[in-house]
C-alpha positions as CSV (number, residue, x, y, z in Angstrom):
1,M,-10.7,-11.3,11.3
2,T,-10.0,-13.7,8.4
3,A,-9.0,-12.5,5.0
4,S,-12.2,-13.9,3.4
5,K,-14.3,-12.0,6.0
6,Q,-12.4,-8.8,5.3
7,H,-13.0,-9.3,1.6
8,A,-16.7,-9.8,2.2
9,Q,-17.0,-6.7,4.2
10,R,-15.2,-4.6,1.6
11,A,-17.4,-6.1,-1.1
12,A,-20.5,-5.3,0.9
13,A,-19.3,-1.7,1.5
14,A,-18.8,-1.3,-2.3
15,L,-22.5,-1.8,-2.9
16,A,-25.3,0.8,-2.6
17,K,-28.7,-0.5,-2.0
18,L,-32.0,1.2,-2.5
19,L,-35.2,-0.3,-1.2
20,R,-38.7,1.0,-2.1
21,P,-42.2,-0.4,-1.7
22,D,-44.3,-1.3,-4.7
23,V,-47.8,-0.1,-3.8
24,D,-51.0,-1.2,-5.6
25,A,-54.3,0.3,-4.4
26,G,-52.7,1.5,-1.2
27,E,-51.3,-1.9,-0.3
28,V,-47.6,-2.8,-0.4
29,T,-47.4,-5.7,-2.8
30,A,-43.6,-6.1,-2.9
31,I,-40.3,-4.5,-1.9
32,L,-38.2,-3.5,-4.9
33,Q,-34.4,-3.5,-4.4
34,N,-31.9,-1.8,-6.6
35,M,-28.2,-2.4,-6.1
36,L,-25.3,-0.4,-7.5
37,D,-21.7,-1.7,-7.6
38,L,-19.6,1.3,-6.3
39,A,-16.3,-0.7,-6.6
40,A,-16.3,-0.2,-10.4
41,R,-16.9,3.5,-10.0
42,E,-14.0,3.7,-7.5
43,R,-11.7,1.7,-9.9
44,D,-12.6,4.1,-12.7
45,K,-11.8,7.1,-10.5
46,S,-8.5,5.6,-9.5
47,A,-7.6,4.8,-13.1
48,K,-8.4,8.4,-14.2
49,A,-6.4,9.9,-11.4
50,K,-3.4,7.7,-12.3
51,A,-3.7,8.7,-16.0
52,R,-3.9,12.4,-15.0
53,E,-0.8,12.0,-12.8
54,Q,1.1,10.3,-15.6
55,A,0.1,13.0,-18.1
56,A,1.2,15.7,-15.6
57,R,4.6,14.0,-15.2
58,L,5.1,13.7,-19.0
59,L,4.1,17.4,-19.5
60,A,6.5,18.5,-16.7
61,A,9.4,16.6,-18.2
62,S,8.7,18.0,-21.7
63,P,11.2,20.6,-23.1
64,A,8.2,22.5,-24.5
65,V,5.4,24.4,-22.9
66,I,2.1,22.7,-23.9
67,Y,-0.9,25.0,-23.9
68,S,-4.5,25.3,-25.2
69,F,-7.0,28.1,-25.6
70,K,-10.5,28.7,-26.6
71,A,-11.0,28.6,-30.4
72,R,-13.5,31.5,-30.4
73,G,-14.3,34.7,-28.6
74,D,-11.4,36.1,-26.6
75,F,-9.2,33.0,-27.2
76,A,-8.8,32.8,-23.4
77,P,-6.2,30.2,-22.3
78,T,-7.7,26.9,-20.9
79,F,-4.5,25.0,-20.0
80,I,-0.8,25.4,-19.8
81,S,1.8,22.9,-18.5
82,D,3.5,23.8,-15.2
83,N,6.9,23.8,-16.8
84,I,6.2,27.3,-18.0
85,E,7.7,28.3,-14.7
86,T,10.9,26.3,-15.1
87,L,11.4,27.5,-18.7
88,F,10.2,31.1,-18.5
89,G,9.7,32.0,-14.9
90,Y,6.0,32.5,-15.1
91,A,3.5,30.7,-12.9
92,S,0.8,28.8,-14.8
93,G,-1.9,30.8,-13.0
94,E,-0.5,34.1,-14.4
95,Y,-1.1,32.8,-17.9
96,L,-4.5,31.1,-17.2
97,D,-5.9,34.2,-15.3
98,N,-5.1,36.7,-18.1
99,P,-6.4,36.2,-21.7
100,N,-3.9,38.8,-22.9
101,F,-0.9,37.4,-21.1
102,W,1.4,36.8,-24.1
103,Q,0.2,39.8,-26.0
104,E,1.1,42.0,-23.0
105,R,4.7,40.7,-23.2
106,V,5.3,41.3,-26.9
107,H,7.5,44.3,-27.5
108,P,5.5,47.3,-28.7
109,D,7.5,47.5,-31.9
110,D,6.4,44.0,-32.8
111,L,2.8,44.1,-31.7
112,A,1.3,45.1,-35.0
113,R,3.1,42.3,-36.8
114,V,2.1,39.7,-34.2
115,D,-1.6,40.9,-34.2
116,A,-1.7,40.7,-38.0
117,R,-1.1,36.9,-37.9
């Protein structure tokens, strides 16, 4: 198979086509065709995946643990970088699954002072 034929097949596979009849008084008067370019969607997905991978590499190489949490309610954690395990020995899931993770690790003598902040 020639390269141009392979390219044409890939291009055709990257299109979604929808056909529907246009009916007037019970008679089909036309066939309407809509086409969607799926290649652009795939390129976007690929670019997003590459950006996520790059961000994950940067976070893993950071000497700091990066985290986020809800700004209201129980202030539950929403993200923590995987290097928490390298730096502190905790798996990221331990932190993410428990809204009180750090509070439970504060020494009891320090808890009142920490909670006051």
